[in-house]
C-alpha positions in Angstrom: 9.8 -27.8 -4.3 10.9 -24.9 -6.9 7.6 -24.1 -7.5 6.6 -23.4 -4.0 10.0 -21.7 -4.0 9.3 -19.2 -6.6 5.4 -18.5 -5.5 7.0 -18.0 -2.0 9.4 -15.4 -3.7 6.9 -13.7 -5.9 4.2 -13.4 -2.6 7.5 -11.4 -1.3 7.4 -9.3 -3.9 3.6 -8.5 -4.1 3.6 -7.9 0.0 6.1 -5.8 0.1 4.5 -4.3 -3.0 1.9 -3.8 -0.3 3.5 -2.7 2.4 5.4 0.4 0.5 1.6 1.2 -0.4 0.1 0.6 3.3 2.5 2.5 5.0 2.1 5.8 3.7 -1.0 5.4 5.5 0.1 3.8 8.4 2.5 6.4 9.4 -0.2 9.2 8.6 -2.6 7.9 10.9 0.1 6.8 13.8 1.5 10.3 13.8 -1.9 12.4 12.6 -5.1 10.1 13.6 -6.1 10.4 9.8 -7.4 7.5 7.8 -7.0 8.8 4.4 -9.9 6.9 2.0 -7.9 8.8 -0.7 -4.5 7.2 -0.3 -5.1 5.1 -3.2 -5.5 8.1 -5.5 -1.8 8.9 -4.5 -0.9 5.6 -5.1 -2.6 6.2 -8.8 -1.0 9.3 -9.1 2.3 8.1 -8.8 1.8 5.2 -11.6 0.7 7.8 -14.3 3.2 10.6 -13.0 5.8 8.2 -13.3 4.7 7.1 -17.0 4.3 11.3 -18.1 7.7 11.3 -17.6 8.9 8.4 -18.6 7.7 9.5 -22.3 9.9 12.4 -21.8 13.0 11.6 -20.1 12.5 7.5 -18.9 12.0 5.5 -16.3 14.5 6.5 -13.9 13.8 10.3 -13.2 10.5 9.2 -13.1 11.1 6.8 -10.0 12.9 10.1 -8.8 10.3 12.5 -9.6 6.9 11.1 -9.4 7.3 10.6 -5.6 8.4 14.0 -4.8 5.2 15.5 -7.3 2.9 12.8 -5.2 4.4 14.4 -2.2 3.7 18.2 -3.4 0.0 17.3 -4.1 -0.8 16.0 -0.6 0.9 19.1 0.7 -1.1 21.3 -1.3 -4.5 19.1 0.0 -3.3 19.4 3.7 -2.2 22.7 3.6 -5.6 24.1 1.4 -7.8 21.5 2.7 -7.4 19.0 5.5 -6.2 21.0 8.0 -9.5 23.4 8.0 -11.2 19.9 8.4 -9.9 18.2 11.1 -11.1 21.1 13.6 -14.4 19.4 12.5 -13.9 15.9 13.8 -12.8 12.4 12.2 -16.0 12.1 10.1 -15.4 15.3 8.1 -12.2 14.6 7.6 -13.6 10.8 6.4 -15.8 12.8 4.2 -13.5 15.1 2.7 -10.9 12.4 1.8 -13.4 10.5 0.2 -14.7 12.8 -1.6 -11.2 13.7 -2.7 -10.6 10.1 -3.9 -13.4 10.4 -6.3 -11.8 13.7 -7.4 -9.0 11.8 -8.3 -10.2 9.2 -9.7 -12.6 11.1 -12.6 -9.7 13.9 -13.0 -7.5 10.7 -14.4 -9.5 9.9 -17.5 -9.9 13.7 -18.1 -6.4 13.6 -18.8 -4.9 10.3 -19.9 -8.2 8.9 -21.1 -9.7 5.7 -20.0 -7.5 2.7 -21.3 -4.6 1.9 -19.5 -1.4 3.6 -20.7 1.9 2.0 -21.9 3.9 2.0 -19.0 6.3 -0.7 -19.2 9.4 -2.3 -17.2 12.7 -0.6 -18.4 15.0 -2.6 -20.2 17.3 -2.4 -17.6 15.3 -4.2 -15.2 13.8 -7.0 -18.2 14.9 -10.5 -18.2 15.5 -13.1 -15.2 17.3 -12.3 -12.3 17.8 -16.2 -11.4 15.7 -19.6 -12.7 14.6 -22.6 -11.5 14.4 -26.0 -14.0 12.3 -23.3 -16.2 11.1 -21.7 -13.4 12.1 -18.0 -13.6 12.2 -14.9 -11.4 11.9 -11.3 -13.0 15.0 -8.6 -12.5 12.0 -6.5 -11.9 10.9 -8.2 -8.9 13.6 -8.2 -7.2 14.1 -4.6 -7.9 10.5 -4.0 -6.2 11.7 -6.3 -2.9 15.1 -4.2 -2.7 12.9 -0.6 -3.2 10.4 -1.7 -0.5 13.3 -3.0 1.9 15.5 0.4 1.6 11.8 2.1 1.7 11.2 0.8 5.1 15.1 0.8 6.8 14.8 4.5 5.8 11.8 5.7 7.1 12.8 3.4 10.1 15.9 5.2 10.5 14.6 8.4 10.3 11.7 8.1 12.6 13.8 6.8 15.8 17.4 7.6 15.1 17.3 11.0 13.4 16.2 14.4 15.0 13.5 15.1 12.5 12.2 12.0 13.5 11.8 13.2 17.5 10.7 16.7 16.3 7.7 14.9 14.1 6.9 12.9 17.1 6.8 15.4 19.5 4.8 17.6 17.7 1.9 15.1 17.5 2.2 14.2 21.5 3.1 17.9 22.8 2.4 20.6 19.9 2.1 23.5 22.2 5.5 22.5 24.0 7.3 21.9 20.4 6.3 25.1 19.3 7.0 27.2 21.8 10.5 25.6 21.6 10.6 27.3 18.0 9.5 24.7 15.3 6.6 25.5 13.3 4.0 22.5 14.2 1.5 23.4 11.2 4.3 23.0 8.7 5.7 19.7 10.4 1.9 18.3 9.9 1.9 19.5 6.4 5.4 17.4 5.6 4.4 14.4 7.2 0.8 14.4 5.3 3.1 14.9 2.2 5.5 12.3 3.2 2.9 9.7 3.8 1.6 10.4 0.3 5.1 10.2 -1.3 5.5 6.7 -0.1 1.7 5.7 -2.1 3.4 7.3 -5.0 6.6 5.8 -5.1 4.8 2.1 -4.6 2.5 3.3 -7.8 6.0 4.1 -9.7 7.2 0.9 -9.1 3.5 -0.8 -9.2 2.3 0.7 -12.0 4.5 -1.4 -14.4 5.3 -4.0 -12.6 0.7 -4.5 -13.6 -1.0 -2.0 -15.1 -1.5 1.9 -15.1 -5.3 2.6 -15.3 -7.9 4.7 -14.3 -9.3 1.8 -12.0 -5.6 1.1 -10.3 -6.6 2.8 -7.6 -10.0 1.0 -6.8 -8.6 -2.3 -7.0 -5.9 -2.4 -4.2 -7.7 0.6 -2.1 -9.5 -2.2 0.2 -6.7 -4.5 0.2 -4.8 -1.3 1.6 -7.7 -1.2 4.3 -7.3 -4.5 5.3 -3.9 -4.5 5.9 -3.8 -1.6 8.3 -6.3 -3.6 10.3 -5.3 -6.7 9.9 -1.6 -5.0 10.9 -3.7 -2.8 13.3 -4.1 0.7 13.2 -0.9 2.8 13.6 1.4 0.0 13.8 4.0 0.2 10.8 5.3 -3.5 12.1 1.9 -5.0 11.9 1.6 -3.5 8.6 4.6 -5.1 7.0 3.4 -9.0 8.6 -0.1 -8.4 7.5 1.4 -7.1 3.8 3.7 -10.0 4.0 1.0 -12.5 5.0 -1.8 -11.1 3.0 0.5 -10.9 -0.5 1.3 -14.8 0.4 -2.9 -15.5 1.1 -3.4 -13.7 -2.9 -0.6 -14.8 -4.5 -0.7 -19.1 -3.8 -4.1 -18.6 -3.6 -4.3 -17.9 -7.7 -1.4 -20.8 -8.0 -2.8 -23.5 -6.4 -4.8 -25.5 -8.2 -7.4 -27.1 -5.4 -10.8 -26.9 -4.1 -12.0 -25.3 -1.2 -13.4 -29.5 -0.1 -9.5 -30.3 -0.6 -8.3 -27.6 1.9 -10.4 -29.0 4.4 -9.9 -32.4 4.1 -5.7 -31.0 5.0 -7.3 -29.8 8.6 -10.1 -32.7 9.1 -13.1 -30.9 7.8 -15.2 -31.4 5.0 -18.5 -30.5 3.1 -21.4 -31.8 1.7 -19.8 -33.2 -1.8 -23.1 -32.0 -3.5 -23.0 -28.7 -2.8 -21.4 -26.0 -5.2 -19.3 -24.4 -2.1 -17.5 -28.0 -1.8 -16.4 -27.5 -5.8 -15.7 -24.0 -5.5 -11.8 -23.1 -6.5 -8.9 -22.1 -4.3 -8.7 -19.1 -7.1 -12.2 -18.4 -7.7 -11.8 -17.6 -3.7 -8.9 -15.8 -3.6 -10.2 -12.4 -4.0 -12.3 -12.9 -0.6 -9.4 -14.2 1.2 -8.3 -11.3 2.5 -11.4 -9.7 3.5 -11.9 -13.4 5.5 -8.6 -13.0 7.6 -9.8 -9.9 8.1 -13.2 -10.4 9.5 -11.6 -13.5 12.1 -8.8 -10.8 12.7 -11.7 -8.8 14.0 -13.0 -11.1 16.1 -10.1 -12.7 17.6 -8.3 -9.9 18.3 -9.7 -6.5 17.7 -6.8 -4.3 17.7 -4.8 -6.1 15.6 -1.3 -8.1 15.1 0.8 -5.4 16.7 -2.0 -2.7 17.1 -1.2 0.4 19.3 -4.3 2.5 19.0 -7.6 1.5 19.8 -9.7 0.8 16.9 
């Protein structure tokens, strides 16, 4: 029972980190209709910026400044590139952001090297938050969960309870009317894109030292982010939240349970021929594939996702 509780908490912590990362992509798509293929690269930039700042002034200043720097890079990308590409349609947007991801992937090793960097958890957040019969839950994972939930509450509050949120939503549905009222719609769009990339940068600050900060970190989470967006429903923040927790649980439990595929199928009344290699595949081996199998099932059974608000 203690093992299940600790594993469940680990899955929630990982799922909330995935949500922090995917929320920016969901926000950009739901408001702007742009599917940003470079979104995971902003996650990587957040981790590297935080690492560099932490070598000068410690983790806490990096936590504050790195997302702002990533958001600034995002605004520059929107201002000088994306807004000029958008008039050519969605294919041009996808090609632009895909090319941008390749540029970031090549620039990072030139600046910080090809090996991982020593971006460590701060000393104040080391140790166990609590333990259950020898199974410890780290303080830092509790910190990750608190940051993710705080970000969710702040994002929801800004978009639904403030004048700024109303202006943002109105500018994306009735831009001519909002502009007639004296608001700068291109500036709002730039700030929105920057805000979405800043959320990815914040996830990089939090996740970079919890896992590893290296040039391939964007590729390792990039596909998972798009799986979350598709499973949750394109443009649905609530759907992204549910999908993040679900995929976090799938991946966490799959690497901690020492069972085979045959044993799992037996629990639901199915079986495979005992002499096949597939029957001997462990859940650990199958773990990386499970999110994609879930996405395929969702696309077949519910193409708009769990809480989709936009046709895919």
